[in-house]
N, C-alpha and C positions, 0 to 999 in steps of 0.2 A: 504493500500500500504506500503510495507516495503522498506527501503532505500537500502537493500542488493540487489545486482545484478539488479538494475534498472538504466537505462540510464537517465542522467540528462535531464530534459525537456528544450526545447527552451521556451522562454517567449515572447509573443506578446501582448503589451498593446495598446488597441484601445481607445483613449481618445477624448472626445468632450469637448466643453467649454460652460458652462451656459445652461445645459440641465436638465429639470425637470425629475423626476422619472416617471411621467405619460405620457411623450411624446414618447411613444413606443407602437406599436401594442401589443406586448407580455405583456405589463403592463395593458392591458384592454382598451386602447384608441381605440374607434371604428372608428375613422376618419383617423388618421395618417397611412401612409404606410411605414413600416420598415421591409420588408420581410427578409432581410439578418440578421439584428440584432435579429429578431424573431427566425430564424433557429439556430443562435448561442445559444440563450436561451434554445431552445429545446434540444440542445446537452449538456447542463450543468445545472448549478444552477443560478437562478435569485433571488437576495435578494430584497425583497419587502421593507425593512425598513433600507436602508443604509443612514446614516447621515454624513454630512461633519463635519470636526472639526472646520472649519471657512468658512463662505459663500462668501469669496472674493478670486479672482484668485490666487494671489501670495502666501498668507498664506496657502491656501488649497493645492496648488501644492508643496510647500515646505514640507508639511506634508506627501503627497504621496511619495515624494522622500526620506525623512529622517526617516519616522516612528515616528517623534517627534511632539509634540504639538507646537503651535506657541510660547508659553512662553519658550520653550526649544530651538527651532531653530531660534527664534528672528525675524522672518518675521511676524511682527504683522499686517501689512496692505500692500497694494500695494505700490510700489516705494521703497522697501527695498530689496536689493540683499541677496540671501542666501549665507552664509559664505562658501567659498570653502573648508574650513578645516573640515566641518561636513561631515561624511561619508553618502553616499546615497546607494540606492539599486543598482544603476548602478555601483558604485565604488566597492561595495562588490562583485557583480557578476563578474566584470572584474578581480578582484584579485583572484577569484576562477576559472579563466580560461574561462570565457564567452567572446564572441565577443559582444560588446555593440555598439548600433547604435540608432540614433534618427532622426526623420523627423517631421517637422511641428512646432507647438507651444511648447515652453518650459516655458517661463515667470518665470524663476528663477532669472532673473536680470531685472531691470526696463525697460519699453518701452520708457521712456523719460529720458533725461539727468538731471543732478542736477538742481533743481529749481532756476531760476534767474542767472544761470552761463552761460558764453559764452562757447558753445560747443567746440570751438577751443582751449580753455584753459584746457580742460579735457583730461585725458588719455583714449583713446577709449577702452582699455582693461579693464578699470573699469566700462564701460557701454556697454558691448558687444551686448546687444539686443536693444539698443537705436535707435530709428528711425533717430535722427539727425546724429548719427555716420554712419549709413548705407547710408542714402541718400546723405550725403556730401562726401562719398567715403573714410572716415577716417578708416573704418573697412570693410573688404570684406569677413570675415568668422568668425564664432565663434571659440574661442580658443579650441584646443583639447589637452588632453581630457577635455570634458565639463561636470563637475559634474559626472565624471565616464564614460561618453559616449566617446568611442574612435573615433567616427566619427559622424558628425551632418550635417543636411541640415535644414535650419531655415526659418520659415515663421513668421514674426512679423506683428502685427495688425490684423484687422478683416474686413470682407466684401471687398469692393473695395479699402480700405485704408490699404495698405500692403507694406512691405519692406523685405529685407533679400535675401537669395539665390533664393527664388521663383521669386521675382521681377526681379532680374538680368536675370534669365532664360526667363521670359516672355518678357523682353526687346529684347532679341535675337530672340525669336520665333514670337512675334507679337508686334512690337514697336507701331503700330497704336492703339492697345488697351491701352497701357500706355498713349499715347498722348491724347486719348479720356477721360481717367480718370482725367488727369492733367487739361485739359480744363474745365471739369465739376467742379472740385474743385475750380478752379480759378473763375468761374462764380458764384459759391455759396459764395465764399469769405472765406470759412473755411471747414474743414472736419466735416460734420453734421452726427454724429453717430446715429441719429434717422431716417435717410432716409430709404425708404422701397423699393428700387430697381426698376426694376430688375438689376442684376449685369451687368456691361458693359463687363465683361469677359465671353465668351461663355463656356458652360459646359465642353467642351473637353480641355480647357486651364485653368479652374478654379483651385484654390489652393487645393480644396478637391481632384480633379483628380490628380494633380501633386504630392500630398503627397502619394496617393495610388500607383502611378506609381513608385515613388522612393522606396517605401517599397517593392514593387514586385521585382524591380531590386536587392535590397539587399537580398531578399529571394532566388532569383536565384543564386546569388553569394555564398550563404551559403549552397546550396544543397549538395555539394560534399566535404565540408571541414571536416565534422565529428566533428566540434567544436560547442558546444551549443551556442545559441545566445540569447540576450535580445534586443528587438526592441521596441522603443517608437514611436508609430504612433499617432500623436496628431493633430486633426483638429481644426482650429480656430472657426468654426461654431458649434452651431447656435447663438453664441454671436452676439449682435447687432453691427453694423447696419444690417438691414434686407435685405441683398443683395444676394438672391438666383439667380443663372443663370436659364435661360429658358431651358427646360420646367418646371423646379421646381418652379419658381416664380409664375406661373399661375396654379399650380397643385391643389390648394385648394381654395375654395370659402369662403371669409370671412363670408358670411351669414350662413355657415354650422358650424361655430366655437362654442364651448361650452360657456356657460355663466360663467364668473369668480365667485369664491367663495367670496361673499361680501354681506353686508346688510346695509341699510340706518341707520345711527346713530352709527355704530360700532366704528368709530374713536373717539367718545366722551369718550369711555371707555379705550382708549389706551394712551400710553405716548405722551407728547406734540409734539415730532418731527414727529409723524405720521400725525398730523394735519397741522403742519407748512409747510411740504413739498408739501401739496396739493396746496397751494396758494402763497407761497413765492419763490423767486429765491434762493433756498437753495440747496447747493451742499453737497452731501455725496458721499462716495466711491461707485459708481455704478449707480447713477442716479442724475439728477439735476432737482429741482423743478422750477416752479409749475407743478406737474404731472397731474393736471386737463386738461392740454392741450392735454394729450394723451388718455383721456377717450374714445372719439369717435373713436379713431384709434385702440382700443384694438382688435377687430375682425380681422383687417388687419394685425396687429402685429402677432397675433396667426397664421394666414394663411401663412404669409411669413416665420415664424419660422418653421412651419411644412415643408414647401418646402425646407428650408435649411437642415433640418434633413433627409429628403428623399434623397437629393443629397449626403449627407454623407453616408447614408445607401447603396446607389448604389455603392459607391466606396469601402466601407467595404466589400460588396459582392465580388468585384473583388479581394480584398486581400485574402479573405477566399477561393475563387476558386483557386487562385494561390497556397495557402498552400496545397490544395488537389492535384492539378496537379503536384506539385513538390515532392509529397510524404512526406511532412513535417507535415501534420495535426496530425497524430497519436501521435507524440511526442512533440507537441507544446501546451503549456498552453496559452490560450487566455483569456484575461480579458478586459471587456468593462466597462468604467466608465466615469464620468464627474466630474469637479472640484467643481461645485455648481449648483443650479437650477436657476429659474427665477420666479419672482412673477406673471408676465403675466396677470396683471389686478386684481389679487386676492387682496381683502381688499383695493381697490382703489389705488394700487401701481403697479409700473413697474420695471422690471430689477432686481436690487439687492440693498442692503444697510443694515442698522441696523434694519431689520424687519425680525425676525426669524420665519416666517410662513413656513408651510410645503413645499410649492412649491419651496422655496429657499434653504432649508436645507436638502432636501431628493433628492437623485440622483440615476440614474441607476447603477447597480452593477451586472455584469454577469461573471461567471467563467466557463470555459469549457476546459477539457482535456480528450479526449476519453480513456475509460478504466480505468481512475483514479478518475474522478469526476462523481458522480451519475448524470445521464441525466434527462432532462425534469422535473425539480424540482423547486418549488417555496418555498423559506424559508421566513417565516414571523417574525423571531426573529430580534432584534436590532443588527445592525453591524455599524461600523464606518470606515471612510477612514483611521483612525489610524491603522486599521487591514490589510490594503492593503500590505504594505511593509513586515511586518513580515510573512504574509502568503506566499508571493512569495519566500522569502528566505527559509522558512521551506520546501516548496515543491521542491526547488532546492537543498536542503541539504547544504545550506550555512549558517554559523553562523551569528548572528546579530553583526555588527561591533561596538565595544565599546572601542577600544583603550587598553591601559595598564590596567592590572588587576592582582590580586594575583592568584597563581595557584589554590587555594581553597578559597571559600567564607569564610568570617569571621563567618557568621552565616548560618545555614541551610535554613533560610527563606529569604535569600537575594532577593531583588526585581529584576525582569527581567529588562534589559537595556532600553527597549522601553515600553511605556504604552499601546500599542495595543496588540491584541490577534491574534494568528494564527487561521485562519478559517478552517484549515485542518480537524479537527474532523467533522465539518459540511459537508465539501466538500466530504468526504469519507463516509458519512452516519452514523457515529458513535455517533454524538451528534446533538441535535436540536438547541442549542444556546451556545455561549461562553461568552456573556455579557448580562446584563439586563438594561443598561442605555447607553446613548450617551451624550457626553459633547461637547459643542460648545463654543468657545471663540472668541471675536470680539472686537477690538478697533477701534472706529470711530473717528479718529483724527480731522476730519473736524468739528465735533460737540462737541468734548471733552467727548464722551461717551465711557464707557467700559461696554460691555454686556457679561454675561455668562449665558449659557442656559443648562438645563438638560432635556433630554427626557427619559421618562420611558415607560413601556408598556401602561400606561393609560394617563399620564399627560405630559405637556410641561410647564416648568417654566423658565422664563427669568428674571434675576436679573440685575439691573442697578446700578453700584457702585456709592455710594454717593447720590443716588436719592430716593425720597419717593415712587416712583411708580414702577410697574413691570408688568409682564404678567403671567397668569396662565390659562391654558386651559385643560379641561377634554376631551381628544381625543376619549374616548369611547362614551360619550353623545353628543359631539360636534366635530365631525371629521373635519369639515371645519373651526374650530377655529373662530367662529363668536361672542363668548361671553367671554370676559375677566373676570375671577373670582378672580382676585388679591385682590379686596376689599370686596369680599363676605364673611361675617362672618362665614357662614356655611362651607367654605373651608379653614378657617384659620389653623386648625390642619394639613390639607394636605399641605398647603403652608409652614408651619414650618418644617414638615418632609422633604419635597423636598429641602428646603433651606439647611438643614443639609447634605443631600445627595450631594447637589451641592458643598458645602464646601469640602466635602471629595474628590470629583472629581477634584476640583481645585488643591488640594494638590497632589493627586495621579498622575496627568498628568504632574506635573513639572519634570524638568530634573533629571534623575537618574545617570547621568554621569558627570564628570569622576568618576571611582571607587576609593575607598580608597585603598591605596597600602601597608600601614603598620599599625601596631597597635598604633604607636605614632610618 
């Protein structure tokens, strides 16, 4: 595809929260029903090996939006707002003349206010996505523009524990539903994020439906403007709690769920926090121990998660149908992705945390643009969510925002401003791969751990800073990652080589901005 005489594409990002790469029919899952996402995959490319740059919500989403690694955008973990001064894909597209709009979950600012502080003492504009600010009425809309989005409609929270524009709408449409939820929470005594539904909100009022409805309204408004648009359509599901509305809650039988990837005794060969969280009241970012209490519930957790995904899929189908009916599909780039996966019982673990197994670090990644991206293709090369933003800007003909810079680089080998790669050569069928490794960084402040992971075609190595232990898995011989080879003498040369590659990735992923402006 040449940039000459080509209309700039619209961009529609369909985003889920905490969805594994294999929780799609098109990814080979024989149980889950995702017909609409599957048809999207048939119309474009599905990347089989897309890895997150960080397996926690806020750092991962900040990477999607900025094209930067966590050590560059500084959102190391949840509870850290993204600096508004950092350019985003939305701000770059807005400056290039795009109409930018977002609906649903953003999580670029914390969901909770400052720890230990009286919310009344805080400026609500410093905590625009905070539940306390919304429920108390101290904020009634996200500030606009919001990280480059000229208009936003916000859903905070997950399951039946939600706030934002959606809650205000639901209070108007069905106050009795809000009252039932509040009564239920009062009876429990707290918001239990491990409850398994069904949702007290009927499917026709559910936030997945509301998000799709608002996006469809936006698409209708854009039909005759002639202005290209960027729309962020972000669903809070299937992140726990497991609250799918009927009929999706009962759509899958727990008895039909697959057996998790795990073996007896494997925890003995893993770092100590893997064992501690089994039996201790240990909190990490993503799950609270002891996780043994969840063992027997794993089949039900899977079944309810599948139901949540099928509900999202049905509403994605409505959005895709609207694109077709409005005549927008041919010139709209559609991307489907998730911020991170879910352990889902693998290796005796649930949800997420400092456990870089495949189910957590690999996510769905589908790109479709009729006539421009080769259809019905599965690519098995390694890609990263670091590649998301530069690819969108490349396809839209918009330069990467990097602030002030000299007219000419000081050296012909000047590094590009972002560490990610444009996937355009793959999307257009000119190349099979643009990278051969993925780099994952993760700071777990609750335990004082700093993890860095390298994934190659064959291996996965995880380094724990300042610790004598680590993880090494041969993905070719052990695709389920059941045997840690870190201390195996036969694999010491492999470990040393991968460690050197990891160090290289740590350096290369660091910030390359701002540019040097003069010679001295």
